[in-house]
N, C-alpha and C positions, 0 to 999 in steps of 0.2 A: 891556563885555565884557573879561574879564581876558585878558591876553596871557601865555600860559604860557612860562616860560623853562626850557630844558632844559640842564643842565650835565653834562658828562662828568667822571668822576673817575678818575684813573689814577695810576700810580706803580709802582716796582719791588716785587718780592716781599719781604715782611717789613718793609715801610716804613711800615705803619700805615693802609692803605686801609680795612680793615674797621673799625678803631677810629674813624676819621673818619666813615665811613658811619653807624655807630651814633650818634655825636654829632649828626649831621644828623637822623636819624630821631627822636631824643629831642626835637629842637626842631621837630618837625612837618613835616619835609621828607620826602616819599615817595622811597624809594630802591629801585632794582632792581640787584641784584648779579649780574653775568654769571657769576661763579664758581658761584653757586647755580643759575643756569639751566643751566650746563654739567653739573651733577650731575643735574638733572631730565631732560635730553635723553638721558642714557645709562642711565636706570633700565631694569630688565628689561621687555621688551615694546616698548621704543621703537625706531623704525627706525634711529636712530643707533647703538644697541648692536649691532644685526644687522650694520650696515655695518662697524663696528669689528671684529667677529669675523671677517667675511669678509676684511677687509684684513690683520689681524694674527694670526689663528689662534685656536684654542680655548684656548691657554695664557693669554690675557688675560681669560678668563671663569672665575669660581670655580664650584664644584659646585652652588651655589644659583642660578646663572644671572646673578649680579651681576658688574659690571666689577671686575677686579683692578687698581685704580689704580696700585699700586706697580709691578706688572709692565709695564703700559702705559707709565708714566712712564720706567721704565728703558730701554725700547726707543726711545721717541720722542725723548728728550733726548740720546740717544747718536747720533742720525742726523737730519740736517736734512731728508732726503727723507721719512723716517717722520713727522717732526713736521709737515711740510707736508701729508702725506696725511691725518693726523688732523685738522688744521685745516680741510681741505677738507670733511670730514664734519661737523665740529661748528660752525664759525663761521656758515655760512648759517642753520642752525637756531636758534642762539643769537641771532643778529641779528634774525631774524623775531620772536622772543619779546620782546626788549626794545623793538623798534620798535612792536609792538602795545601794550605798556605805555605808551609815550610817546604814542601816538595816544589811548589811554584818558585819560591825564592831560589832554591838550588838550581832549578832549570834556567832561571833568568840570570844566574851568576851574581846574585846579590852578595856583597861582602859580609854584611852582618844583619841578621834579623832577630827581633826580640818577641817572645811570646809571654804575655802577662797571664799568670795562673795563680790565683790566690792560694789554692790548695795543692800546689805543685808537689810538695813532699808527701802530703797526705794521700794523694792518689798515685804516688810511686812512679813519677815520670822524670825524675831528676836525671837519670842516666841517658835520656833522649837529648840532653842539651850539652853543648860544649862547656858552658859555664852557667852558674846560677847567681843571680843578683838578688839580694834580700834588701828590701826597703823597710826601715824600721824607725821607731821613735820610742820614747819612754811611755810607760803605761799611763802616766798622768796626762801627757800630751794627747795620747790616743783618746782618753776619756773626755778631755776638753773638746776635741774636734768632733767626736760623735755626739756629745751632748749638744753642741752647737747645731748639729744637723737635726736635732729633735729626738734623738734616741734616748730611751730610758735606760737606767742602770741595769735592769733585767735584760733588755735587748742586747746591750753591750756584753754582758756576762755570757749570755747564750751563744752569741757569735764567737766569742773568744774560746768558749768551751768546745766548739765544733772544729777548732783548728789546733795545730801544734802550738806550744808556747813559743813566743818570739825568740827566746834564748836558744831553743833547739833548732829553729830555722836558721838563725845566725851561724850557729856552729857548723851547719851542713853546707853553707853557701860559700861561693868562691869570692864574691864581692859584697860589700855592705855599703848602702847609701843611707846615712843617718839624717833624718829630716827634722831634727830638733831645732836647728837654727833657722835663720831667715832663708828666703828663696835663693838668695845669692850663694849661700853656703851649699845648698843642694846643687845649684848650677855648676859650681866649682868641682864638686865630687863627680858629677856626670861627665864633665869635660875631661877630668883626670882619668876616669875609667876608659873613655873612648880613645884617649891618647895612647893608652897602653894596649889597645886591642890590635 
């Protein structure tokens, strides 16, 4: 009987979590990304979207009935109370989805599965994983990457303020993948990690 290992993957915004998740998937590791689940639970017709509209008003919904992410983000990252209200709507639904996927991996006898959770430590789920991987880079590189995406300095500061400092995440993690170098350096780190699992 194969014992399934479940790893959590976390890190700050713009630090390379998605790139590392793709590298893992290309090497046959099943991955569930909670950012994608977060999009799924707020699709038109989903109970979470109804709850968000009730909490934040019609201005966060566009004429087609879809969530206006930019407007919602503008509100919730400017207010800790609003952010916590949104998290109370989303986090339990997202958690139920990734936990169901983990249960399925175990039932299928998957050797290793990875769940990408940006706020893994902040929502206190680290103990649910066999190991935690933190993807990180320097603050300067993070700033460059997010600026290239069109983010303002204020948006970057607000997102970072809503998460643990990178140093604290690194200290609590079992593995670190440092994405400062080129893509080949990241690939080497991912392959080294998998070789030891």
